[in-house]
C-alpha positions in Angstrom: 206.2 -28.9 45.2 204.1 -25.9 44.3 200.9 -25.0 46.2 198.4 -26.3 43.5 200.1 -29.7 43.6 199.9 -29.7 47.4 196.2 -28.8 47.3 195.3 -31.6 44.9 197.4 -34.3 46.5 196.6 -33.5 50.1 193.0 -32.8 49.4 192.5 -36.4 48.4 194.2 -37.6 51.6 191.9 -35.3 53.7 188.8 -36.7 52.0 190.0 -40.2 53.0 190.8 -39.2 56.6 187.4 -37.4 57.0 185.6 -40.5 55.7 187.5 -42.7 58.2 186.6 -40.3 61.0 182.9 -40.4 59.9 182.9 -44.2 60.0 184.3 -44.1 63.6 181.5 -41.8 64.7 182.3 -38.2 63.7 179.1 -36.2 63.5 178.3 -34.7 60.1 178.3 -31.2 61.5 182.0 -31.5 62.4 183.1 -32.7 58.9 183.9 -29.2 57.6 185.8 -28.1 60.7 187.7 -31.4 60.7 188.7 -31.0 57.0 189.8 -27.4 57.6 191.9 -28.3 60.6 193.5 -31.2 58.7 194.2 -28.9 55.8 195.9 -26.2 57.9 197.8 -28.9 59.8 199.1 -30.6 56.7 200.1 -27.2 55.2 201.9 -26.1 58.3 203.7 -29.4 58.6 204.7 -29.3 54.9 205.8 -25.7 55.3 208.0 -26.4 58.3 209.8 -29.0 56.2 210.0 -26.6 53.2 208.1 -29.2 51.1 205.8 -26.7 49.5 208.1 -23.8 48.7 211.1 -22.4 50.6 210.0 -18.8 50.5 206.4 -19.1 51.6 205.3 -17.4 54.8 203.0 -18.7 57.5 200.0 -16.7 56.3 200.3 -18.2 52.8 200.6 -21.7 54.4 197.4 -21.2 56.4 195.6 -20.0 53.3 196.9 -23.0 51.4 195.6 -25.2 54.2 192.2 -23.6 54.3 191.9 -23.9 50.5 192.9 -27.6 50.8 190.4 -28.2 53.5 187.6 -26.4 51.7 188.4 -28.3 48.5 188.2 -31.6 50.4 184.9 -30.7 51.9 183.5 -29.7 48.5 184.9 -32.9 47.0 183.4 -35.0 49.8 180.0 -33.3 49.5 180.0 -33.7 45.7 180.8 -37.4 45.8 178.2 -37.9 48.6 175.6 -36.1 46.5 176.5 -38.1 43.3 176.3 -41.4 45.1 172.9 -40.3 46.7 174.0 -40.9 50.3 
């Protein structure tokens, strides 16, 4: 799996997990931090299994995770604004 596929597929999972966390009481101010931590966590986990790319280093994994988390936060905010919530 390449990095762009990882970002798109895991980004949707992070949006779902953040929404579940919000329904269980996560404050809105912690949503971006939660998404970033989930993104980095998923990237490091996938990298340790060589699921993203075998030759990618930890710095690139962290950047992919940050990008994924930021994408998820933007997607979550966009959907929220579109639905008027």
